[in-house]
C-alpha positions as CSV (number, residue, x, y, z in Angstrom):
1,M,89.2,72.3,215.3
2,S,89.8,69.6,217.9
3,W,90.7,67.2,215.1
4,N,93.8,69.4,214.4
5,I,94.9,69.1,218.0
6,K,94.5,65.4,218.1
7,Q,96.3,65.0,214.8
8,K,99.2,67.1,216.0
9,L,99.4,64.9,219.2
10,R,99.4,61.7,217.0
11,S,102.2,63.2,214.8
12,L,104.3,63.9,217.8
13,L,103.7,60.3,219.1
14,Q,104.5,58.7,215.7
15,A,107.9,60.6,215.6
16,E,109.0,59.0,218.9
17,T,111.1,56.0,219.6
18,N,109.9,54.6,223.0
19,L,112.6,52.6,224.7
20,C,110.7,52.0,227.9
21,P,109.7,48.3,228.1
22,H,106.2,49.2,229.3
23,G,105.9,52.6,227.7
24,Q,103.2,51.6,225.2
25,A,101.2,49.5,227.7
26,R,97.5,50.4,227.9
27,G,96.5,48.2,230.8
28,G,96.7,49.2,234.5
29,Q,94.7,49.4,237.6
30,L,95.5,53.0,238.1
31,K,95.6,55.6,235.3
32,I,98.3,58.3,235.9
33,C,99.2,61.1,233.5
34,I,102.6,62.7,234.1
35,V,102.3,66.4,233.2
36,S,105.1,68.7,232.2
37,P,104.1,72.4,232.9
38,S,106.1,73.4,229.8
39,R,105.7,72.7,226.1
40,Y,106.6,69.4,224.5
41,Q,110.0,70.5,223.2
42,T,111.1,71.6,226.6
43,G,109.4,68.9,228.6
44,M,110.8,66.1,226.5
45,S,114.3,67.6,226.8
46,S,114.2,67.1,230.5
47,L,115.9,63.9,231.7
48,G,114.1,64.3,235.0
49,F,110.7,64.2,233.3
50,Q,111.7,61.1,231.3
51,T,113.0,59.3,234.4
52,I,109.8,59.8,236.3
53,Y,107.8,58.6,233.2
54,S,110.0,55.5,233.1
55,L,109.6,54.8,236.8
56,L,105.8,55.1,236.6
57,A,105.3,53.3,233.3
58,S,107.4,50.4,234.6
59,S,105.4,50.1,237.8
60,A,103.0,47.1,238.1
61,G,99.4,48.2,238.1
62,I,100.0,51.6,236.5
63,M,99.0,52.8,233.1
64,C,101.1,56.0,232.4
65,E,100.5,58.6,229.8
66,R,102.0,62.1,229.3
67,A,100.6,65.6,228.8
68,F,102.2,69.0,228.1
69,L,101.4,72.7,228.1
70,P,100.0,73.3,224.6
71,D,101.8,75.5,222.0
72,K,100.5,79.0,221.7
73,E,98.3,78.3,218.6
74,D,96.9,75.1,220.3
75,L,96.3,77.1,223.5
76,K,94.1,79.5,221.5
77,E,92.2,76.5,220.0
78,Y,91.6,75.0,223.4
79,H,90.2,78.3,224.7
80,R,88.1,78.8,221.6
81,S,86.6,75.3,221.3
82,G,86.2,74.5,225.0
83,L,88.0,71.2,224.3
84,P,89.4,69.8,227.6
85,L,93.2,69.3,227.7
86,L,94.2,65.9,226.2
87,S,96.9,63.4,226.9
88,L,99.5,62.6,224.3
89,E,99.2,58.8,224.1
90,S,95.4,58.2,223.9
91,Q,94.2,61.8,223.4
92,R,91.8,61.4,226.4
93,P,90.8,64.3,228.7
94,L,93.1,64.7,231.7
95,S,90.0,64.7,233.9
96,D,89.6,61.0,233.0
97,F,92.8,60.0,234.8
98,D,93.0,58.9,238.4
99,V,96.1,60.9,239.1
100,L,97.8,63.9,237.5
101,A,101.5,64.1,238.4
102,F,103.3,67.3,237.6
103,S,107.1,67.1,237.1
104,T,108.5,70.6,237.6
105,S,112.2,71.6,237.5
106,F,111.9,75.4,237.4
107,E,109.9,77.8,239.6
108,P,108.5,79.9,236.6
109,D,106.7,76.7,235.5
110,Y,104.5,77.1,238.7
111,L,102.5,79.7,236.6
112,N,101.4,76.9,234.2
113,I,100.1,74.5,236.8
114,P,96.8,76.4,237.4
115,L,96.6,77.0,233.7
116,I,96.9,73.3,232.8
117,L,94.3,72.5,235.5
118,Q,92.0,75.1,234.1
119,L,92.5,73.8,230.5
120,A,91.7,70.3,231.9
121,Q,88.5,71.6,233.3
122,I,89.6,70.6,236.8
123,P,89.2,73.0,239.8
124,I,92.5,74.7,240.3
125,W,92.3,74.8,244.1
126,A,92.9,71.6,246.0
127,K,90.3,72.5,248.6
128,E,87.6,72.7,245.8
129,R,88.3,69.3,244.3
130,T,86.3,66.2,245.3
131,A,87.0,62.5,245.1
132,S,85.5,62.6,241.5
133,N,88.4,64.7,240.4
134,P,91.9,63.4,239.7
135,L,94.3,63.4,242.6
136,V,96.9,66.2,241.8
137,V,100.5,65.3,242.7
138,A,103.7,67.2,242.0
139,G,107.5,66.7,242.3
140,G,110.7,67.8,240.8
141,A,113.7,70.0,241.8
142,A,111.6,73.2,242.0
143,F,109.5,71.6,244.8
144,F,112.3,70.6,247.0
145,I,113.6,74.1,246.9
146,N,110.3,75.9,247.7
147,P,106.9,74.4,247.1
148,E,104.9,77.1,248.8
149,P,103.9,79.3,245.9
150,A,102.1,76.4,244.2
151,A,101.1,74.4,247.3
152,D,97.4,75.3,247.4
153,F,96.9,73.9,243.9
154,L,98.2,70.4,244.9
155,D,97.1,67.5,247.0
156,I,100.5,65.8,247.5
157,I,104.0,67.2,246.9
158,C,107.0,64.8,246.6
159,I,110.1,66.2,248.2
160,G,113.1,64.3,246.9
161,E,114.4,62.1,244.1
162,G,112.1,60.0,242.1
163,E,114.0,56.7,242.4
164,E,113.2,56.7,246.1
165,L,109.7,58.3,246.1
166,V,107.9,56.8,243.1
167,P,107.8,53.2,244.4
168,A,106.4,54.4,247.8
169,L,103.9,56.7,246.1
170,V,102.7,54.0,243.8
171,S,102.3,51.5,246.7
172,A,100.2,54.0,248.6
173,L,98.1,54.9,245.6
174,L,97.3,51.2,245.0
175,T,96.3,50.7,248.6
176,S,92.6,51.0,249.6
177,Y,91.9,53.2,252.6
178,S,88.7,53.0,254.6
179,D,88.6,56.8,254.9
180,G,89.6,57.5,251.3
181,R,92.0,60.2,250.4
182,H,92.4,61.3,254.0
183,G,93.8,57.9,254.8
184,L,96.1,58.2,251.8
185,Y,97.4,61.5,253.0
186,M,97.9,60.3,256.5
187,A,99.8,57.2,255.3
188,L,102.1,59.3,253.0
189,S,102.7,62.0,255.6
190,A,104.2,59.4,257.9
191,Q,106.9,58.7,255.3
192,P,109.9,60.8,254.5
193,G,109.5,62.9,251.3
194,F,105.8,63.5,251.2
195,Y,104.3,66.9,251.9
196,I,100.5,67.3,252.3
197,P,99.9,71.1,252.0
198,S,96.5,70.9,253.6
199,F,98.0,69.6,256.8
200,H,100.3,72.6,257.2
201,Q,98.5,76.0,257.2
202,P,100.7,79.1,257.0
203,L,100.4,81.9,259.6
204,Y,101.0,85.6,259.0
205,K,101.4,88.7,261.0
206,D,101.6,92.2,259.5
207,D,101.9,90.6,256.0
208,R,105.0,88.6,257.1
209,F,105.1,84.8,257.2
210,T,105.5,83.6,260.8
211,G,105.3,79.9,260.6
212,F,102.8,77.0,260.2
213,N,99.8,75.8,262.1
214,N,100.6,72.1,261.8
215,N,98.4,69.1,262.2
216,P,99.5,67.6,265.5
217,D,99.2,64.1,264.2
218,I,101.9,64.5,261.5
219,P,105.6,65.4,261.5
220,E,106.4,69.1,261.8
221,H,109.0,69.1,259.1
222,I,109.3,67.1,255.9
223,K,112.4,65.0,255.8
224,R,114.0,64.3,252.4
225,P,115.0,60.7,251.9
226,S,118.5,60.0,250.6
227,C,119.1,58.2,247.3
228,E,122.0,55.8,246.7
229,L,122.6,56.6,243.1
230,N,124.5,53.4,242.3
231,Q,121.6,51.3,243.5
232,H,119.7,52.4,240.4
233,P,120.5,52.3,236.7
234,P,121.8,55.7,235.4
235,S,119.0,57.9,234.3
236,S,118.9,58.1,230.5
237,S,116.7,58.9,227.6
238,V,113.8,56.5,227.4
239,I,111.9,58.3,224.6
240,L,113.8,59.7,221.6
241,T,112.3,62.3,219.3
242,P,113.6,64.8,216.8
243,N,111.1,67.4,218.3
244,T,113.4,68.5,221.2
245,E,116.4,70.8,221.5
246,F,118.5,67.6,222.1
247,G,116.9,65.7,219.2
248,D,120.3,64.3,218.0
249,M,121.4,63.1,221.4
250,F,121.0,60.2,223.8
251,L,121.2,61.6,227.4
252,V,122.9,59.9,230.3
253,E,123.1,61.2,233.8
254,V,126.7,60.9,235.1
255,S,126.4,62.5,238.5
256,R,124.0,64.2,240.9
257,G,124.6,67.2,243.0
258,C,127.8,69.3,243.2
259,P,130.8,69.1,245.5
260,R,131.6,72.8,245.2
261,G,129.1,74.5,247.5
262,C,129.0,77.9,245.7
263,R,127.0,80.1,248.0
264,F,124.4,81.2,245.5
265,C,123.7,77.8,243.9
266,T,121.2,75.2,245.1
267,S,123.0,72.2,243.4
268,G,125.7,72.0,246.1
269,F,123.1,71.9,249.0
270,I,119.7,70.4,248.1
271,Y,121.0,67.1,246.6
272,G,123.1,66.2,249.6
273,T,126.5,64.4,249.1
274,F,127.9,64.6,245.5
275,R,127.3,61.2,243.9
276,Q,128.6,59.8,240.6
277,Q,127.7,56.8,238.6
278,E,130.3,54.2,237.9
279,C,132.0,54.7,234.6
280,R,131.3,51.2,233.6
281,R,127.6,51.7,234.0
282,I,127.6,55.0,232.1
283,L,129.4,53.3,229.2
284,D,127.0,50.3,229.2
285,I,124.0,52.7,228.8
286,A,125.9,54.9,226.3
287,E,126.7,51.9,224.1
288,K,122.9,51.1,223.9
289,G,122.2,54.8,223.2
290,L,124.6,54.8,220.3
291,L,122.3,52.3,218.6
292,H,119.8,55.1,218.3
293,R,121.7,58.4,218.3
294,P,125.2,59.4,217.1
295,K,125.9,61.6,220.1
296,I,125.8,61.0,223.9
297,G,124.9,64.0,226.1
298,L,126.4,63.7,229.5
299,V,124.2,65.3,232.1
300,G,124.9,66.6,235.6
301,A,125.3,69.8,237.6
302,A,129.1,69.0,237.9
303,V,130.0,66.8,234.9
304,S,133.6,67.9,235.0
305,D,133.9,66.7,238.6
306,H,133.2,63.1,237.7
307,S,136.5,61.2,238.5
308,D,136.4,59.2,235.3
309,I,134.9,61.8,232.9
310,G,137.9,61.7,230.6
311,L,137.8,57.9,230.3
312,A,134.0,58.0,229.7
313,C,134.3,60.6,226.9
314,S,137.3,58.9,225.2
315,S,135.6,55.5,225.4
316,I,132.5,56.9,223.7
317,I,134.6,58.3,220.9
318,R,136.4,54.9,220.5
319,K,132.9,53.3,220.1
320,G,132.3,55.6,217.1
321,G,130.1,58.1,219.0
322,K,130.3,61.8,219.8
323,V,130.1,63.5,223.2
324,S,128.4,66.6,224.4
325,V,128.4,68.3,227.9
326,S,126.5,71.4,229.0
327,S,129.5,73.4,230.4
328,L,133.0,72.8,231.8
329,R,134.3,73.5,235.2
330,I,137.2,75.9,234.6
331,D,139.6,74.1,237.0
332,R,138.5,70.6,236.0
333,I,139.1,70.7,232.2
334,D,140.3,67.1,231.7
335,T,142.6,66.9,228.7
336,E,141.1,63.5,227.6
337,M,137.6,64.9,227.8
338,L,138.6,68.0,225.9
339,E,140.1,65.9,223.1
340,A,136.9,64.0,222.9
341,L,134.9,67.2,222.6
342,V,137.2,68.4,219.8
343,A,136.8,65.0,218.1
344,S,133.0,65.4,218.4
345,G,133.2,68.6,216.4
346,H,132.6,71.1,219.2
347,K,133.3,74.7,218.1
348,T,131.8,76.4,221.1
349,I,132.4,75.7,224.8
350,S,130.7,77.2,227.8
351,I,132.5,78.1,231.0
352,A,131.3,79.8,234.1
353,P,133.5,82.4,235.9
354,E,130.2,83.5,237.5
355,G,131.8,86.5,239.4
356,G,133.3,89.2,237.2
357,S,135.9,90.1,239.7
358,Q,138.2,88.2,242.1
359,R,136.5,89.7,245.1
360,L,133.1,88.5,243.9
361,R,134.4,85.0,243.0
362,D,135.7,84.8,246.6
363,L,132.4,86.1,248.0
364,I,130.4,83.4,246.3
365,K,133.1,80.7,247.1
366,K,133.8,80.0,243.4
367,N,137.4,79.0,244.2
368,L,138.7,80.3,240.9
369,N,141.3,83.0,240.1
370,E,142.0,85.0,237.0
371,A,145.0,82.9,236.1
372,Q,142.9,79.7,236.1
373,I,140.3,81.3,233.9
374,L,142.8,82.5,231.4
375,D,144.7,79.1,231.4
376,A,141.4,77.3,230.7
377,C,140.7,79.7,227.8
378,D,144.2,79.1,226.5
379,M,143.6,75.3,226.5
380,L,140.4,75.7,224.5
381,I,141.8,78.3,222.0
382,A,144.9,76.1,221.4
383,R,142.6,73.4,220.1
384,D,140.8,75.8,217.8
385,I,137.7,76.0,220.0
386,L,137.5,79.7,219.3
387,N,133.9,80.4,220.3
388,L,133.5,80.8,224.0
389,K,130.4,81.4,226.1
390,L,131.0,82.9,229.5
391,Y,128.3,82.7,232.2
392,V,128.4,85.7,234.5
393,I,126.2,86.9,237.4
394,I,125.6,90.6,238.0
395,G,123.8,92.1,241.0
396,L,125.6,89.9,243.5
397,P,125.4,91.2,247.1
398,T,128.0,94.1,247.6
399,E,128.7,94.4,243.8
400,T,130.2,97.7,242.8
401,E,131.2,99.4,239.5
402,G,134.7,98.3,240.1
403,D,133.6,94.7,239.9
404,L,132.0,95.4,236.5
405,D,135.2,97.1,235.4
406,E,137.1,93.8,236.2
407,L,134.6,91.8,234.3
408,V,135.2,93.9,231.2
409,H,138.9,93.7,231.7
410,L,138.7,89.8,232.0
411,V,136.7,89.5,228.8
412,T,139.2,91.8,227.0
413,M,142.2,89.7,228.1
414,I,140.4,86.5,226.8
415,R,139.8,88.2,223.5
416,E,143.5,89.2,223.2
417,R,144.4,85.5,223.4
418,M,141.9,84.7,220.7
419,V,143.4,87.4,218.5
420,V,146.9,85.9,218.9
421,R,145.5,82.5,217.8
422,A,143.7,84.1,214.9
423,K,147.0,85.0,213.4
424,T,147.8,81.3,213.0
425,N,144.5,80.0,211.7
426,C,143.2,83.3,210.1
427,R,139.9,83.1,211.9
428,L,138.8,85.1,214.9
429,G,136.1,83.5,217.1
430,D,133.3,85.0,219.1
431,I,132.9,85.5,222.8
432,T,129.4,85.5,224.1
433,V,129.0,87.0,227.6
434,S,125.8,85.5,229.0
435,V,124.7,87.8,231.9
436,N,122.2,86.7,234.5
437,P,121.1,88.7,237.5
438,F,121.6,87.2,241.0
439,I,118.4,85.4,242.1
440,P,118.4,84.5,245.8
441,K,117.6,80.8,246.2
442,P,116.3,78.8,249.2
443,F,118.7,76.4,250.9
444,T,121.8,78.3,249.9
445,P,123.9,80.6,252.1
446,F,122.6,83.6,250.1
447,Q,118.9,82.7,250.7
448,W,118.6,85.6,253.1
449,C,119.9,88.2,250.6
450,G,117.6,90.3,248.5
451,M,117.7,90.6,244.7
452,E,119.1,93.9,243.4
453,P,116.2,96.2,242.3
454,L,115.4,96.1,238.6
455,P,116.2,99.8,237.9
456,S,119.8,99.3,239.2
457,L,120.2,96.1,237.2
458,E,118.9,97.9,234.1
459,R,121.6,100.6,234.5
460,K,124.3,98.0,234.9
461,V,123.1,96.1,231.8
462,K,123.0,99.3,229.8
463,S,126.6,100.1,230.9
464,L,127.8,96.7,229.9
465,E,126.0,96.9,226.5
466,N,127.8,100.2,225.8
467,R,131.2,98.9,226.8
468,F,131.1,95.5,225.0
469,R,129.6,97.1,221.9
470,R,133.0,98.7,221.3
471,I,134.9,95.4,221.5
472,P,134.7,93.5,218.2
473,N,133.6,89.8,218.3
474,V,132.2,90.2,221.8
475,H,128.4,89.8,222.2
476,L,126.3,90.4,225.3
477,K,123.3,88.2,226.0
478,V,121.1,89.2,228.9
479,E,118.5,87.1,230.6
480,S,115.1,88.9,230.8
481,L,115.2,91.0,234.0
482,K,111.4,90.9,234.4
483,G,111.5,87.1,234.0
484,C,114.2,86.9,236.7
485,Y,112.1,89.1,239.0
486,L,109.3,86.6,238.7
487,Q,111.7,83.7,239.3
488,A,113.0,85.5,242.4
489,L,109.4,86.0,243.6
490,L,108.5,82.3,243.2
491,S,111.9,81.3,244.7
492,R,111.3,83.3,247.9
493,G,107.5,83.5,248.0
494,D,104.9,81.9,250.3
495,R,101.4,80.6,249.8
496,R,100.0,84.0,249.0
497,C,101.7,83.6,245.6
498,A,99.1,81.0,244.6
499,A,96.4,83.7,244.4
500,L,98.7,85.8,242.3
501,L,99.3,82.9,239.9
502,A,95.6,82.2,239.7
503,E,95.1,85.8,238.6
504,M,97.8,85.6,236.0
505,V,96.2,82.6,234.4
506,N,93.4,84.9,233.2
507,S,96.0,87.1,231.4
508,S,96.5,89.6,234.2
509,P,100.0,91.1,234.1
510,L,102.1,90.6,237.2
511,K,101.7,94.1,238.6
512,K,97.9,94.1,238.0
513,A,97.6,90.7,239.6
514,A,99.6,91.9,242.6
515,K,97.3,94.9,243.0
516,T,94.2,92.6,242.9
517,C,95.8,90.4,245.5
518,N,97.0,93.3,247.6
519,M,100.6,92.0,247.6
520,D,103.8,93.9,247.9
521,L,106.0,92.0,245.5
522,D,109.1,94.1,246.0
523,E,109.0,93.2,249.7
524,L,109.3,89.5,248.9
525,V,111.9,90.0,246.2
526,Y,114.2,92.8,247.4
527,R,114.2,92.4,251.2
528,T,117.2,91.1,253.1
529,I,115.7,88.6,255.5
530,P,116.9,88.6,259.1
531,L,118.7,85.4,260.1
532,D,116.2,84.6,262.9
533,E,113.1,85.1,260.8
534,P,111.0,82.0,259.9
535,L,111.3,81.1,256.2
536,P,108.3,79.7,254.1
537,W,110.4,76.9,252.8
538,G,111.7,76.1,256.3
539,I,109.2,73.3,256.6
540,L,111.4,71.2,254.4
541,E,114.7,69.6,255.6
542,S,116.5,70.0,252.2
543,A,119.7,71.3,253.7
544,D,121.5,72.0,257.0
545,V,120.3,75.5,258.0
546,R,123.0,75.9,260.7
547,M,125.7,75.2,258.0
548,L,124.0,77.7,255.6
549,R,124.0,80.4,258.3
550,K,127.7,79.8,259.0
551,E,128.5,80.2,255.3
552,Y,126.5,83.4,255.2
553,E,128.4,84.8,258.1
554,R,131.7,83.8,256.6
555,A,130.7,85.6,253.4
556,F,129.7,88.9,255.0
557,G,131.4,88.9,258.3
558,G,129.3,88.5,261.4
559,G,126.1,87.7,259.5
560,V,125.4,91.2,258.1
561,I,125.7,92.3,254.5
562,K,128.2,95.2,254.4
């Protein structure tokens, strides 16, 4: 019954502590619903989602509410009853809002955008909506990597960081234009960071993307505005709830981007220069957070690279709090930070060698050697942090069986160190080897590389399973290979993927949807792209393409994968 759905939404709302000054306001000239294309537990764990909510809710003239992908049981009820998708705060239909704003961090969530529009009883295709339908906007990290697979569902796409774009977007939305939405689109397209998909129509030849037929009155490429991080308060939790995976934490962003430039990872390229918040500002926010939660979660792609990370961690401990970080950079394990993690009760620490062999670590520009990895493990084990999680990528370009042999040897050497320590404290910890297949990402030097075919990856996983099964206290955890295939497709895909996603909304499996849409998915996922070929995401200026090409050539010698 619809009453059950509304009651569940009210229960979620009642469990929250809203720290946003205007977060409970009901007035506002413009009604905006910020939508997470994931379930409540995941969406509310995202600091990015919370930051955009805070920016919108604090904007004059805006009434902001939230909505999420329903849980599986609620999804069935929505389909059965025909009830339109409801917002969290007032339980009103999403179709009653002026604007729906999707905040999307990961490409697989693209699949849920047409589903949410369908549940909201709003036409999923932008071209089929009228002025009587809500304006559909989207932003988030996934969109300034590659917006094309979801572009045809959206009226406006924000390319960049919310602190810079939300004020400009709100100002434009509150302005009256004589020619309605077209005037809004023209005004936004003249500003950096706003992409109007209907103004850029993709062109194809022989089922290959060849470029865009652009509107001559607008810029050919979408520039991403820069954001001076220290001109804004550190992003932090504005809504606390026990119903998330970080329910016992208050989150604070300490840095943005990454200074490392690993060739497979977007973090070192799409965010521009590595920026960090001043320690003083982090601690001011953390002190307020400790009034509500006992633990401070420090967030960033490169937390260990913050110049004052040890001071920040130890200061939080001295204030009576605890500290948590997602993972540690192996060559940046600050002793002061490590002591703070121990004092916070951490029994498991995650580190990321990424490449299983030295050759692969050099290929991806990880700048780590075996001695550094083992020294880091020694530091952790010496402090009785005996449970280690190692993040490793398989299927990197040029990977061989010899590279996998080196991975097994590395894990074996780490375990030997744990065995020695176990003789002192009479307890042997566990090593979890978390294996993820290489997924080529736009705006990285490896964007031209194809993903290794699934049958080959499956053989490698089976081989690792057999080998690690023989080593006590070592556990292998493998990301879903089919899920990674979908992620690679959406990372590298063009606008034709929108039809595929629309088919999958109606429960069509990926292969069946591809057949219906007459699409060769393997071509998009596995193919090595020539360096001179136009790229679907090339319409964005999220990174310096000449620099990416040089890094690719340095990795493979002369620009070809050997």
